[in-house]
N, C-alpha and C positions, 0 to 999 in steps of 0.2 A: 843616693841609690837605686832612683828611679836611670837615671844616667849608664851609672851602671850596668844596668839590666838591659839595656837597650845595645850598649859595646855589646855585651853577653852574646846575645841576638845575631847582632854586627856580623860574630863571629862568627858565629855559626852557619850562619850562610857561606861565608868568606870560604867556610869546608865545606860546603857541600857544593858550592857550585865550583871550586878545583878536584873534589869525587867525581861528581859530572865529568867534566873535562878528561880529565884520566879515563873513563870509558871510551872517548873516541880517539886515545892516545898509544894506549900501548896495548901488546898482544899478550899469549903468557908467552913467559919471562922462559921458559927453561922449557926444555926436555926439545925434541925433534921432530916439528908440525913441514911434512910436506906437503904444498899444495899450488901442482904446477899451476903456473901460469905463460899459454902459448896466441900471440897472436895468432887469426887464424883469419886474416884481410888479404893475406896472396894467394895467387895458382885459383884465381877465378875465374871462370868461364864458363862466358854463354850457348846456353843448350842451340838448339836449331829447334822451330815452330811455326808462327804462326804471325807471329809481328817484323815487317819490315822493317824495323825498328835493328834488327842486332843482327849481326853473323855467326852458326855455330861453330866454337873453336875462338869463336874473338875474344882477347883476356876484359873478366868482364872485374868493377871496383864496387861492394857493395857498398862504401859510402858513398857515390854516387848511382844510383840508381836509373837505368834509361827509361820513361818513361812512353809508357802508351797509352792512351786514349778505351784503345777499344780489347787488345790481346795482353793475358801475361805473359809473362814473364820468367822464363831460369837460368842462375846460373850454376853451378854447377863446382866442387870443388875434390878429394882423392883424399882420405886421411887416413890413420894411423891409429891402433887400439893403444899405441903408447902415447899417445899427442891425449887422449881423452881419460885417459885409465888414472882413478878420482877426479876429475873433473866433470864441468857441464860446458855448456854451450853459449857463455857468457854476453848479450848483448842490447841496445837499444834501438828503437825504430821510431824513425818518428815517419806518421801518412801513410801508412804500408799493410797493407793486407798481404796476410803468404801460408802457405806451407811449409813445412822441411822434412824432407822425404830420404832413408839409410836406403840407398838403393833402392829401391823403390816400395819401401817400406814407410807409409806415413808416421811417423813421432809427433809431429806438433802442428797443429791449426791455430793460427792467429787472423780473427775477419769476426770485431767487435761489432755490437748489433750500437748503431748509433741514436738519441735521443733527438730530435730536435734540436733542443734544448745546450748540444752541442756543437751543431754547424753540421758541416758536411767533412770533415775531418776528427780524429782524435787528438792530433799532437805530438806527446812521447809518450813512448812504455815502454818500459821495464820487461828485460824476457831472460830468466833463464832456463834453459832443457837442458835438461837429463841423456843423455847420450845412449843406448842399450850397447847393452858388453859386446863384444866381437872380434870374430878373429884372422890376421889379416892388417888387408885394406876393406876402403868400402869408397863406397862415392856417396858425397852426403849435396843433397841436391836441397836447391832454394827459390820457390817460384811461387816468385809476388808479383800483386799490382800497385801500379801506385795514382793512391787520391788525388793527386796533384800534380802539375809540372816543377819545378825548380829543387833551389838549395833546401828546404824544410821540407823534403825527401829520404831515406838515404837510413841506411841500417852504420849505427855509430859503436863503435871501442869496444869490437867481435873479439873473446875473447876466453880460451876451453883454457876455466880455471871453475876451482869449487865457485859455486856460487853463495855460502856463507863469506868468502874472502871478495867478492865479486860486489855486494852489497858492504859491505863491512869498507870497504877501499868509498864507496860511492860515499860515505857519512865520514869517514875520514877528508877527504875531498871539500867536497863542503861544511864541515861543522860548523868554520867566520863562519858563511853563510848566513849560514841557517842561526847562528846569535846575533851575526848582526841585525838579519830581520825581527831576529823572534823580539832584542829587545827592543826594538825600532814598534813590534806592537805593542808589550806593552805598554813602555815610557806612552804614545799616545792614549790607550785606555784610560793610564793614568788622567794623561795632561782632559784630557774629557771631563772625569770627572771631576777633575781639580779645578777645571771650569764652572760647569755647571753652577758649583755654590754665588760666583763672584755677582752675583744678580744686579749687586747695590754700581758696581761698572759695568754698564751695558757692554763695554766697546771695547774695555778687556776680557769677557765673557769672552764675545768673539777670537778674540785674538788668540787666546788662548785654547777655548771649543777647538778650532778650524787648523792651526799647528796638531793640536791631535788626532784630527780627522786624519790627516796630511799623511804624520805619521801612519796612519791603520794600513792607509791606501795604498801608500810606499811598500812598509813592509808587505801586506800580502800579491803586492805586486812581486816588488825579487825575492818572494820564497819559491816560487816556480823555475827559479833559476837551478832553488838546491837540489832539488827533486828528493828530499827531505819528505817533505809533503805530499809528495809520492808514493812515496813506502809506507806513508800513511794509511793515507786511504785507497791507492791505487785502481781513480779513478782520475786520469789525465784527462778524461774531457773537460769534467765539471771546473781542473783547475784552469782549462785550456780559458776558459767562461771568465775564471777570475783573473785572468791576468786583461782579458780585455777589460772589462767592467770597470778594472782601476784604473785603464788610461782616458776609460772617459768621462769619469768623474772628479781626479784630479785635480783640473782644473778650477774645482767650485772652493773646494776650501785651502787650495792656492790662492787664490784673488783672494777671498775674502778674510784671510787671514796677514795679506799684504797692502787689502785697504786700511783695514782693523789699529797695522800697528801705522800705516802711518799719515789717520783719522781723514780716510777716506773714503769713508761702507757709503753714501751719499753719491758718490758719481755715478754718471749711465754707464760707465765701465763694468761696473759690476753689474750690473745687471740686463747688460748685452749676452758675459759670458753670462750667464745663469740660462737665458734665452738660445742659445749657441749648446750649452751641455743638454740642456732635456730637449735638445732637438735632436742630437747628436743619441742621445737614452733611447729617447721614440723611436728612432730607426733604427736599433741595435731588436732594439723588441718585436719593433715589422718583421726583420729579418727571420731573427727566430720562432715569432707564431706562426707567419706563412713559409715558411723555406724560400721565398725566390731566391738569397744569396746568402753563402757565407757568409756572419759577422766578420771573419776574417779581412774577405775585401773591400771592407767602407774604413777599416781600422786607418789611415791613407789621413778619412775626416775629423778621425780620434789625435791624430799625428796635426795635422793640419790647424787645426781650434786650439790643440797647445801651445803652440805657436804664437799665434795669434795673441792669444790670451801674456807669458809672455811679452810679446812686447805692450799689450797695454801694463803689463807690473814696470818694465824698463819709465814709462813713458808717466806714470803717476813717481817712479824713483823719480826722472831728471826735476817731475815739476816738485816736485817733494825741495827736495836739492834747496833750486831754485827762492824758493817763497819761506824755505827755514833753514835760514844755514850753522844755528845752532846748537842744530841737533849731538845728541852724546852717544860715542861711542862706543856703546853701546848696539847700540839702534844701527850704527853701520855695521858693525860686526856682524848684525844678523843678518844682513843686506847682500854680503860678501854671501854669509854663507849660503844663503837665499839662489846667490847666484850660482857659485860652484855649483849647486843642487841639479838649478837647468842645465846649467852646460852641458854636466857628464850625461843630463837627462839626453840633451838634444846629438848630443857625442853616440850612447843608442839608439837612436832612432837612424842617423842618420848610414852605423852602421844598421840598423836591420836593410836599407837599403842597399847594400853594397853587398856584391856576393863573399861566398867562402865564409860569411862571421854570421852562419846562423843560429851556435852555441851561446847559449846564455845570456839574448840579447840585455838583460841587466845591469852588465859587470861594471862599468861605467855607475852610471846611475849605480848601484852597493858603493862605490867608493866615496861620493859624493855625499854620502846616505850618511856618509861614516862620519867624514868633515859635516855637515850641516847637524849632525846631533852635536858633537863635542863643544861645535859652539852654541850651543842651545842648549846642551848646560849649561854654557858660564854664563850667559847670557840669562838663562831662566835664574842661578844661582844670585848673579850681580845686583835681579830684578829682586828679587826676592830677600837681600840684605837689606836693598836700600827702602823696597817696600814697609821691612820687621824696623828699618830705622826709625820714618817715616811716621810707623806707627807708632811705636815707642815717645818719640818729640811729640807726635801727638797727642800720645794718652799719658803724658806725662801736664803740656799744657793744658787738659781739661782739669788733670787734680788739682794744679796751681789756676786753677779758675776756679774751683774749688773753696779754698784757704784765705783765710784770714793772716796777711803777710806780717801783721802785729802783734797775734797770737799763738798760730799756730795753726788753734781751731779751724771749723766750716765755718762759711760764713755763708753770710745772705741764700746767696742761688743751692748751694747744699739741702741750707731747709727749703728755701720754696720742693727742689726735684722732691726732699724728707716726704713736704705736706701731700702730696703730690700723690706718690705711695700710701701712706694712709688714707688719703680718703678712695683712694680705688681697694682698699681695704683689703691690701700688701701684709701688711705688720699684726691687727685684728687690733685684743682690746692696748692701751698702752695713754703713759698720764705725760703731760703735758705745763713743766717748769717755765714760769719769766724768775730770768736776775736783773737786778739793776741794781747801779756801784750806787752807792752819795756819793751823793761831794764832791764829782769829780770838779763838776763846775769851777769852784770855792778854789778845791790846786789846781785848774793852769791858773786860775787868776793873779793864785798868792805866790805859786812857785816853778809855772812855767806849764806849755805841753808836752816837757820832757816828764819829765815827773808827772804830767797827768798819764803821758803813756805806760810809765810804768805802773804805775797807781790801777791799768787797765790789765795789763800784766802780772800782777799783781793778783787776781782780779780772776783770772781765767788760770791764772793755774790752782787758785784755790778748785774753782767747778770741777777740772780735770782733774787731781788730783783728790776726787773725792766724789762726788760723779762719776766722772771720768771709767771710776776704776770697776763700774759695775757691767755685765754680761748685755747685753743689748740696750747699751744704753748713747747715744751719741749729744756732742756741745755743740752750740754754734754761739756763735757773734754775730749777732744779727743788726747791731745799730754800734754808736756812738758804746754809749753804754750799759748797752745791751745787750743780756746771756740770754740760750732757752736750752733747756735739753730735753729728749726726749725719753723716757725709759719706759723700757718693757717685759716681758717677762710673767712667770708663773704665777712671782709674787713677788709682785714689781712694787707695791705697798707697802709692805714692810720694805725690799729695797730701798727705797724712798723715805724712812721714817732709819731708816742704820742711814743711809747719804744726807739727809740735812744735820743728824749727831757730829757724824764724821766736819760734815763742809763748818759747821759753829764752832767746832773744835781749830780746825783748822785758822780759822781769821781766828780765834781766838789764842791761838798761839801764836802770828805774825804781828800781827800785833802788840806780845810783850818782846815779843825776840827784836821786830824790827824797828819796836816802836816810832812812829808816824807820830808827826807833831800833829792831820787831819786822820783817827783811826779808821782806818778800813772799814768798814758795812755794807753788806751788799745784800738784801732783802731778798726774798725769794715769796713764790706761788704756785701753789701746784692746782688741776683739774685731770678727770676724767677723759680719755676720752675712746668711746666704744664703736663709732661708726655703724650703728644704728638709730639711734639716740640725735644727739646734739653735736650738733656740724661741728666740724674744723672750728672753720672761725670762731663760733661761738666759744666754744670752750678754748684758745687762746685765750680770749677777750676774759674769763672765767678766772683763766690761771694769770693775768693780768692784773684781773681786780685787785686777787687775794694778797696779789705781789705789793700792789698798792697801800695793802689797808696794813702789809706789815711794812711796809716806808711806813708811813703811817705813828704805827702802832713803838717804831724804833724814835720817832721824835720826839713824839709825848711824851717817852721815859728822858732823851734829854731835856726837855727843858720841863721835868716836871722833875 
């Protein structure tokens, strides 16, 4: 029934996930909804002004603004109301401050105040500009100033489109990127939590927690290319800082995971990695606090450290393969996935330095992340199955080690463990019952040890079928012909009297039905253990004395 409830929950989660996906897939299905969408990237011209870098009337490309560190630059375009009827001017900018004029009327001014923590520029920002209604044609003018030179300064994806449609288009285009990043984040959090409970296996704990930490860092880094995080926060500066800091910190969990997996946590390469990343992190903090330079200007240092640490891990892997050629396939698959992830990450680093690749710098890493986590799920699933299998085998072996092979009762080891529980006060008041099988040596000498074993099995069946039927009672074979029972419960004395009555009746019926040449006889003795008074050893000795007294009584009846 519990499994059924678990499956019901999984079905509900699956349905909810599908419904969430439908939000990003379908629009309103019926009726006519007209939302014009016109590109606004053509027919721009530079205006004259103080900048020597442009000439009046020269064609302008919003995607490639001209940089001038001193003067602002303006470009204009003739527009008609028919283009913007029901639409907004939608686009994103990267590291530009600008104003938009309709003829000479200022309709939009974007110049964010950058806090020191954001650095010298803000990254990418999404804009939806409402164009006031007008008649005929007007001149749309953009006056801008670039915050830096290069491909990381531009107007992007400029369209005349409904603001709602523009935002929805961003969500549609980036939905699966967002799902991948969010899944990595969620999986990473789960692995960190799961790993923290594996304190009995420190190396496995570090491996699992480092892998989870790496997943979280990569999820935050790849989030920045989806634009969805920006739509949630509206703060591109902090997103830009988060992206950079993720690159700074990434080598640490990656190296710890790899060194734990290869059992090289004591390697000097791990310590070197920690020192390199710590130094880089401190340097970034100094840039943020003092404002000496933007942290982006030392990004090459982060890339260099990633390359160095990747070299460390390749060296450790090659050495490990030479030393241990018996590694299982799961290990090799994991190293392959790790290699794919770092290869795609290297591709993104190279793309970053090439002109024309300024958008979505984590695109290749996201592909590597997909491969990595598919293999990770296979790896962790097989590891879990193998661990559970070993755990089950260990549990079976532990149980077998505490079971008497001949009778199936608990053995002396189990009784010793039960003694420890009693002495720690874990069971409260209880009765200790001692049993001894009479005439076992005589049976062995006269009929052989096989018949003696049958006598021991018959004795154990008598104890299990009587004393063993009462709740809170444990039965043990503690020696060759010696047995013990521990009885607990609120009315344990009454239950003991009933058990003795059943026990004597069982032996009587056995002798009558089986008619052994030497009748089965099992004297028993009992003593009460309460924890605070008589010691457990003294209680057992008292029960043993009473059992031997019963044994003597039986012998006297036979001789009398």
